[in-house]
C-alpha positions in Angstrom: 101.0 46.3 -34.0 103.5 49.1 -33.1 105.8 51.0 -35.4 109.2 52.5 -34.6 110.8 55.2 -36.7 114.5 55.5 -36.4 115.5 59.2 -36.3 118.4 59.5 -33.9 121.2 60.1 -36.3 123.0 63.4 -36.7 123.3 63.2 -40.6 126.8 64.8 -40.7 127.1 64.1 -44.4 124.1 66.4 -45.1 125.7 69.4 -43.3 124.9 72.3 -43.4 121.3 71.3 -44.0 121.2 69.2 -40.9 123.2 71.4 -38.5 120.0 72.6 -36.9 117.4 70.4 -38.4 117.0 66.6 -38.3 117.2 64.7 -41.6 113.8 63.2 -41.3 112.2 66.7 -41.2 113.9 67.9 -44.4 111.3 68.7 -47.0 110.8 66.7 -50.2 108.1 68.4 -52.2 105.3 69.6 -49.9 106.1 67.3 -46.9 109.1 66.4 -44.7 110.5 62.9 -45.4 109.0 61.4 -42.3 105.4 62.5 -43.3 105.4 60.2 -46.3 106.3 57.3 -44.0 103.7 58.2 -41.5 101.0 58.5 -44.1 102.0 55.1 -45.5 101.8 53.6 -42.0 98.3 55.0 -41.6 97.2 53.3 -44.8 98.1 49.9 -43.4 95.3 50.2 -40.8 97.3 47.8 -38.7 99.3 50.2 -36.5 97.9 51.6 -33.3 100.9 53.4 -32.0 104.0 55.0 -33.5 107.2 55.7 -31.7 109.9 58.0 -33.1 113.2 57.6 -31.4 115.6 60.6 -31.7 118.5 62.2 -29.9 118.4 64.9 -27.3 119.6 67.6 -29.8 116.5 67.1 -32.1 114.0 65.9 -29.6 112.2 69.3 -29.5 112.0 69.4 -33.3 110.1 66.1 -33.3 107.9 67.0 -30.4 106.7 70.1 -32.4 106.2 68.0 -35.5 104.2 65.3 -33.6 102.0 68.0 -32.0 101.3 69.6 -35.4 100.5 66.2 -37.0 96.8 65.7 -37.9 97.0 61.9 -38.3 94.7 59.8 -36.1 97.6 57.6 -34.8 99.1 58.0 -31.3 102.7 59.4 -31.9 105.2 59.2 -29.1 108.6 60.9 -29.4 111.4 59.2 -27.4 114.6 61.0 -26.6 117.5 58.5 -26.3 119.6 61.0 -24.4 122.5 61.2 -26.8 124.1 64.5 -27.6 126.5 63.9 -30.5 127.5 61.6 -33.3 130.2 60.2 -31.1 127.9 59.0 -28.2 124.9 57.8 -30.3 123.4 54.5 -29.5 123.3 53.2 -33.1 120.2 51.7 -34.9 120.2 48.4 -32.9 120.9 50.2 -29.7 118.0 52.6 -30.3 115.6 49.7 -31.2 116.5 47.9 -28.0 116.2 51.1 -26.0 112.7 51.7 -27.2 111.6 48.1 -26.7 112.8 48.2 -23.1 111.6 51.8 -22.4 108.1 51.2 -23.7 107.9 47.5 -22.8 107.0 46.5 -26.3 105.6 43.0 -26.6 103.7 43.4 -29.9 104.6 42.8 -33.5 106.9 45.7 -34.5 107.4 47.5 -37.8 110.7 49.4 -37.9 111.6 51.9 -40.5 114.5 54.3 -40.9 113.0 57.8 -41.0 115.4 58.8 -43.8 113.9 56.1 -46.1 111.6 57.5 -48.8 109.8 55.1 -51.0 106.7 54.5 -53.1 106.0 50.9 -52.0 102.9 50.4 -49.9 103.7 49.1 -46.4 100.4 47.2 -46.5 101.9 44.9 -49.1 105.1 44.5 -47.1 103.1 43.6 -43.9 100.8 41.2 -45.9 104.0 39.3 -46.9 105.5 39.5 -43.4 102.4 38.2 -41.7 102.1 35.3 -44.2 105.5 34.0 -42.9 104.0 33.2 -39.4 106.2 34.8 -36.7 109.2 35.2 -38.9 111.4 38.3 -39.2 111.2 40.2 -42.5 113.2 42.8 -44.3 112.4 45.1 -47.2 114.9 44.6 -50.1 115.5 46.8 -53.2 116.9 45.5 -56.5 119.4 48.0 -57.8 120.0 45.8 -60.8 123.7 46.7 -60.7 126.3 44.9 -58.6 128.7 47.8 -58.7 126.1 50.0 -57.1 125.0 47.3 -54.7 128.6 47.1 -53.3 127.9 50.3 -51.5 125.2 48.7 -49.4 124.3 45.6 -47.4 123.8 43.0 -50.1 121.3 40.2 -49.5 120.9 36.8 -51.2 117.5 35.0 -51.0 116.5 31.5 -51.9 113.4 30.4 -54.0 111.2 30.9 -50.9 112.4 34.4 -50.3 114.3 33.4 -47.2 117.5 35.3 -46.6 120.4 33.0 -47.5 123.3 35.4 -47.2 124.2 38.9 -46.1 127.3 40.9 -47.2 128.1 44.4 -45.8 129.5 46.6 -48.6 131.2 43.7 -50.4 133.8 44.1 -53.1 132.1 41.2 -55.0 128.4 41.2 -54.3 126.5 37.9 -54.8 123.3 39.7 -55.8 121.9 43.1 -56.7 119.4 43.0 -53.8 120.2 45.5 -51.1 118.9 45.8 -47.6 116.5 48.8 -46.9 115.7 50.0 -43.5 112.2 48.5 -43.5 111.8 45.7 -41.0 109.1 43.5 -39.4 109.8 41.7 -36.2 107.3 39.3 -34.8 106.3 39.7 -31.1 107.7 36.2 -30.5 111.1 37.3 -31.8 111.4 40.7 -30.0 113.6 39.1 -27.3 116.3 38.3 -29.9 117.5 41.9 -29.7 118.5 41.4 -26.1 120.2 38.1 -27.0 122.2 39.7 -29.7 123.3 42.6 -27.5 124.5 40.3 -24.7 127.5 39.6 -26.8 129.5 42.8 -26.4 131.4 42.2 -29.6 128.2 42.7 -31.6 127.8 46.2 -33.2 124.9 48.4 -32.0 125.2 50.6 -35.0 124.2 49.5 -38.5 121.0 47.5 -38.5 122.5 45.2 -41.2 124.7 43.7 -38.5 121.7 42.4 -36.7 120.0 41.1 -39.8 123.1 39.2 -40.7 123.2 37.6 -37.2 119.5 37.0 -37.3 119.7 35.2 -40.7 122.4 32.9 -39.2 120.7 32.3 -35.9 117.0 32.4 -36.8 115.1 33.1 -40.0 114.6 36.2 -42.1 112.5 36.6 -45.2 113.1 39.3 -47.9 110.3 41.3 -49.6 111.4 43.1 -52.8 109.9 46.6 -52.6 108.6 47.9 -56.0 108.7 51.5 -57.3 111.3 54.1 -56.3 113.3 54.1 -53.2 115.8 56.6 -51.8 118.3 56.3 -49.0 118.8 60.0 -48.1 122.5 59.8 -47.1 124.1 62.8 -48.6 123.4 66.1 -50.4 123.4 64.3 -53.8 120.8 61.7 -52.8 118.7 64.3 -51.2 118.6 66.4 -54.3 117.8 63.3 -56.4 114.8 62.5 -54.1 113.6 66.1 -54.3 113.7 66.0 -58.1 112.2 62.6 -58.7 110.1 61.4 -55.8 106.4 62.0 -56.5 105.0 61.8 -53.1 104.4 58.1 -53.0 101.9 58.2 -55.9 102.1 55.4 -58.5 103.2 56.3 -62.0 103.9 54.5 -65.2 107.7 54.9 -64.9 109.8 51.9 -64.1 112.8 54.1 -63.2 114.5 53.0 -60.0 116.4 55.3 -57.7 120.1 54.5 -57.5 121.7 56.6 -54.8 
């Protein structure tokens, strides 16, 4: 199995912190955000290669980070060639770019490198692999429909199959939101190309692809436990700095609402 970490954004809402530093390399406690994800990937013992897709501006930063990493996994940094927020490929564009560039034909675990969470990816993959070649997404229960309206809202049936997807709806049908944690079976990798053949489809927010996928194939949702943060702005970054405990379990049932 391969893993792809999405880190090609320019994080303009985090300026000035990200003017000269990529968001995924911002520190939370003793480590940059991306290190928590990488350590979690290592613990799955199922990934043999990690790709980090970034933009041309920050490619060197990630190359230095990868060279300094002491994990046993093979890490490859991929420069998507973009230079600004205006010409970025978008999440779906970057996933497709890496699949083609590296000729990926394996099962693929995709994670936004600005996600920070306590949940074990081993548990997510166990769930995903039990669905036999299905696509799977990590979901987070905010427990509040007003807060959920700021995200991609997902409805699931009694079998955890995604039954509906709403992008930042005024009236959410559930409190479950889409996180940037995905599993795509090797047999379903080709669906990215099918999606992108329709030029009207957005290459940006990954939720657009999940919505299309739920309507044209099958997607299952796994509700991730523990704390989860989507580092989108200064406020959410400070909240993660103050509350995230490095992925270690604790007795608190507090959930991060950013």
